[in-house]
N, C-alpha and C positions, 0 to 999 in steps of 0.2 A: 709101244714103248711102255716101260715101267717107270713111272714118274713120281718123284717126291717133291711136293710143294712145301716150302718152308714158310711159315707164317706165325705171327705172334711176337715173341721177344718181350723185352721188359721196358721198352721206351714208352713215352707218352702216346705214341701212335699205335699201340698194340691192338686196340679194337679195330682200327681201320685196316691194319694188316690182316687180321683174321677175316674180316669181311671180304677183302680182296682175294685172299687165298681160297675161300669157299666158293666165290664166284668163278674163279679159274677152274677149280676142281669140278664144279658142276658142268662147265662148258666142255671140258675134256671127257668126262665120263659119258656125256651124251653121245660122243663119237666112239665110245667103246674102249678107250685107253684104260690101262690099269694105273690108278692114281691114288696116292695116299697124301694126307695132310699131316705135317709134323711140326711141332713147336721147336724153338731153339732152347734145348734143355740138355740135361746130363745124359739122356738116352740117344741124342742125335748121333754122336760119333760111333757108338756101337752099332746103331742101325745102318749107318753108311758102310762101316767095315764089314758088316754081314753080307754085303752084296745084294744083288737083285734089284738095284736101281740103275737105270740107264742114264738118267739125267735129273738134275735138281733145278728147281726154279725158286730162287730166294725172293719172296715177296714180303720182306721184313722192312718196315719203314722205321725211320729214326736212326740213331747212332750206329748200332752194331750191324744193321742191315744195309746201310748206305755209305758208311765211311770206309769201306774196304775190308773191315775185320772179318765178316762172314765169308766174303769172297776169298780172302787170304786163307782161311781155314779150309775151304773146299779145295783150293789149289794145293795145300799141304797134303790133303787126303787123296789127291788125284781124281777128284770127282768132276765130271763135266757139269757145267751149270749155265743157266741163262743169264745174260746181262753183262754189264761192263766189268772188266777185270779189277783186281784189288788196287793196283797202282792208280788207274784213272778214276776209280771211285773215290779214292782219298782226295784227289785234287778237286773233283766236282763237289764233294760234300762240304768243304770249307769255303763258304761263300766269298770271303775276301780274296782267297787264292784264285778261285775260279774266275772272279771278275777281273783280277789282274791279268790272268792269262788271256781272257777275251779282249781286254783293252789293248794289250800288246799286239794282238792279231788284227786290230782295227775294227773289232766288233763293238758296237755301241752298247754301253751299260751305264746307268746313272752314276754320277760322281758320288764318292762315299768316303767314310773314314771308319776305322775300327778302334774301339776304346774298351779296355778291360775294366771290370768293376773296381779293381784296386786303384786305378788312376783317379777316379772320382774322389776317393778318400785322400790320396796323396796330394793332388793338385788343387783340391777344393771343388766340391760339386757345383756350387753356384758359378764359379769362374769358368768351369768346363762347359756348363750349359749355355752360358752367355757366348762363349767362343763358337759353339755349334750354331746357335741362332744367328750370330753375326755373319758367319761364313756362308752358310747354306741359305739363310732366310727360311721362310716357312711356306708351304708345308714340307716336312721331312718324314721319312719312314724309318722307324726304329725296329730292328729285328735281331734275333740271335745270329751270331756268326755261323752257327751250325744248327740245322734243324729243318723241319718241313711242316706241311699242313697248316701253315700260317700261325703256328703256336708261338706266342710271345711277340707277335707283330702288331704294331700300332702306327696308324697315320696320325701325325701330330700337326695340328693347324694353329695351335696357340702355344706360346712359349711356356705359360704356366702349366701346361699339360706334359711338358717334356720329361720332367723328373718322374712322374708317375709311369710314363711309357717305358723309361729305362728300368724302373723297379720291376715292371711286368716282364720285360725282356730278360732281366737277370734271373728270373725264376726258372728259365729254361737253359741258361748257360751263362758263363762268367765273362763273355766278350760280346759287346754290342756292335752291330753294324748300323751306322746312321747314313742314309743316302738321300740325295735330293729327290723329292717326289716328282714324278713326271706324269703328265696327263695325256689322255688319248684313249684309244680303243684297246682293251685288254684281250689278248688272244693267247690260247694255249695250243701248241703245235706238237703233235706226236710224231716221232721220227723212228723209222724202222731200219735195221741193217747196220752196216759198218763201213767206214771209209768212203771210197768213191761210189760204192753201190748203195749207200744210204738213201732213203727217200722220205719225204715229208708227206704226211696225210693232211687232209683239209683242216685248216685251223678252226678252233672252237672259240667263238666270241663269248665273253662273260659280261653280263650286265647285272650288277648287284645292287640291291636296296641297302646301302650302307657298306661297311667294310667287308671285303671278301675274306672273312676269317674262318676259323675252324668250324663254327656252327653253320655258317653259310655254305661251306663246301660239302658237308656230309649230312645235312638235314634239309630235305627238299622244302622249297617255298620261298626262300629269300633271293634266289638267283634265277635269272632267265638266260638260257644258253641258245646260241645260234650256230648250228653246225650244218654246212660250213659258215664261217664268219661272213658278215655282210660287208665285203670289201670289193673294190674294183679288182679286175684281173691283175693289174700292175701291182697294187698294194698287197694282194694276197700272195703274189710271187715274191715280193720283197720280204714279207714275213716268213715264208717258207725258206728262202735262201738264208736268212739270218739264223733260223733254227738249225738248218743243215750245217752251216758254218760252225755254229756252236758245238753241235754233236761231234763233228769231225775234229775240231781244234782240241777238244777235251778228250778225244780218244774213246768216245762212248760206243757201245755196240748193242745189237739186238733190238732194244727199244729204249726210248727216253721220252720225256716230255719237257719242252722248253717253253717257259712262260715269258711273254713279251708285252710291251706297251707300244702301240703304233701311234706316234705323235702326229699332230695335224700337219707338220711339215714333211711327213713321210719317213722320218727317222724311226727305225725299229730298235727299241731299247730292250735288251735282254735283262730280265729281272731275276729269274730263278731257273735252276737246272735240276731235274729229277731223274736219277738213274734207276729208281724203282717206283715208277708212277703208280698212283692208286688205280685199282681195277675193280672198285665196287660198282654197285648198280647206279650210282650217281656220279661216278668219276669221269674225268674228261677224256682219258684215253679210249675207253669203249665208245664214247660219242664220236670221236674222230674216226674210228674204225667203221662205224655205221655210216658216217657221212661219205666215206670212201667207197661204200657199197660192198665191203668185205664181210665175210662170215667170221664172227669173232672166234668161235671154237676152232675153225680151220686155221685161222691165223695163229692162234696159240700153238696148235700142233706143229705148224711150219717153223715157228720160233724154236720150239723144243727140239725138233728134228735137226735144225741147224746147229744148235748147241751140242747135241749128242754127236753129230758128225765132226764138229770141231774137236771135241774131246777125244774121239777115236783117232783122229789124225795126229 
């Protein structure tokens, strides 16, 4: 196959995207495929129109890569690509919408509220902060309604820190999602395929010294991973089923990563959905592939072949 990997873009996650793209490129070139790495820039459409590309793999993190925009462009151009389609990507990207869809389907996700930055000015910041603390209690998690890589995310354990957490959140978007913090075992589950044929790989347990933030995710040393997660067979299956249900309910395809918290009572709370999971040397998706005993490069080739066949059909 002649493959184009799209990586980079202009979001806060550009560096992670480039690292992911290069890792996939190296894995595929080791198998002898013709692979090029391309940024999302003014040369992209002419390069695609020129032909010679069998399939595109968008590995662009952040807004344009995960909100359906890039997928929509590829659909306009009639180019086969890896990953979730534009419509489902838009739903998964907006966290409050995705959480509402999951809750309606009976999939557990922490209670939440979304508040725009403008409301704090209009209704009085102190009054809104008090209402949040009174309703949810503490701790709560404050995060942007759109985004990834834990950018703008804060675990708040004291009311006096809530305002600062919201300021930090609004640096990455104008709508904050505040959700009740849940405790338990944090597990990331990689899912492959689509619909009824989708399958979950072994979960990766995350044990972090402090918050599992951007620095912890992409700079080795602060996090210990266990792949597969240290769970009983029954609990591991419950985590896998929750991830599969999420993947299917949101219409995801090819690959995704579903992040959950397994509570002490066995409830699996879905925290986050990733339609373009990180594929760097320290990312969770490759760890799950290794735990499943699969060859990473061969798996990537199979994913690309499936996308190319879908486009041809």
